Phi, psi and omega in degrees: 000332179291337178298336181292335180248329183282325180294317174299321180293322176293315180297316178295321179297314179299317181293316183292325180290317176300314180296321180293319181296315179301315182296313179298319181292317180292320185286309185276343179300333180282337184260324182234165175301149185296329175299324179294317178298319178298319180293323177296317181293319178293328178294319180295312181292323182290319176300320179293321182287325179296311179298323179293317179299317180293322176299318181295323180292317176299318180294323177296332176270001182076028182239173181203143181232117178294326181294314180296319179296318177298317179299314180299316175297328179295314177300319177298318176294323175296317177300318180293321176299320180295318180294319179297315178299320179293322179293326180286331180264353182287138180280327178240147178054043178297323178296316181298314177296325178289331179292335180256008183289345183270357183301317177300317176294323177295324178296318180298317181296325176293324177290328175295317174297319179297320178295319177296322177299317183293323183290335181255002182291146177238160182287160177299327178294321178292319178297320176295321175295322177296315183295322178297318177297317179292323178293321177298321180292321175296320177296314179297323176295320179294318178297318181296319177294318179296322178297318179294320178296316180299312178303315179302314180296317178298315179297318178300315178298316182295317182294321174302313182294315181296319180295317180298315179297317178300318179295320179297314176297322180296321179295317177301313181298315180299315180296317180295318177297323177294319178296312178302318180296321176295317178301315181294321178297320179294316177298318181293322177296319178289326182289317184272358182288154181289328180292331180296314180298316179294325179295316178297317182294322179299319183285319187266355187292327181291332180272306181230090183300140175084000183246123174249109183302147178271125179268111183274132176290152177292150182288128176236103183134199179298137180244159178284137177298140183270132178294146181298149183293130181262124181248016182283172184290340185272016179292147185289143175285174181295319181291320179290326178293319179296316180297319179294324179291317178296321178297313181294322181297320183262018177291341177227159175243127356292172180301149184283156175282168181298320182294318181288324177298317180296321178299313179291327177299317180280334176290336179277000175097003179276156181225139178194149180291159181296328180292315176295320181295320179289323176300314181296321177297319181294325179293317184273345181264358181282000000 
């Protein structure tokens, strides 16, 4: 993994050192003897290379020296300055020489990047552990998203079913209520009609002249609970039950209806089956 950063830095360093040495020899060779120019070029490259080697040694020990780093950058800037000066004074290809004048600084920057890479590098085991943790987190997130989607779909299906069933029940209830309302209206119209009274009077006139029986409408709504049938020996006889029914019926004026009489009969603590109570009422109301 270090080859990704160290190889470009080494290549750039070699190119910049060769270029610096060549420029110094060509540029100063016209003013001083070429051995002197060669020594100057080797001095610049040697100083830069020495400081670089010392920096690498400190980095291998986990240490760092700002002074050595400053000296190394100084040699790099000197080399860059030499290249820039040569490009500015060159009579031919000045642009090309100026374009490569940044190579010493670029090589120094690459070594800086390589040092940062080394300080932040991790072992393969650590990288594997990090990848495992990241993969586990992605798996858990995917499972959580799938669970939430499944729960959402289930809740949507349940709500749809409940809503459909509720709508069906509401339609049935509305239809039933409408039917009962029409039946009740029909019964009430028949009960309150003039022809109904005359018909009942015509039927009952031969038995009890002047008496028109009251036709009670069926109960629609909450009803009073019926007491359980008593089979004990103390049950009222038919004559006693008829007398009691007649007494309760005529306890008020006008006479009570069957429903009101039955309510007061059971409220008084008496017990009788609905069949016997209705038969006693029919006997005393004729």
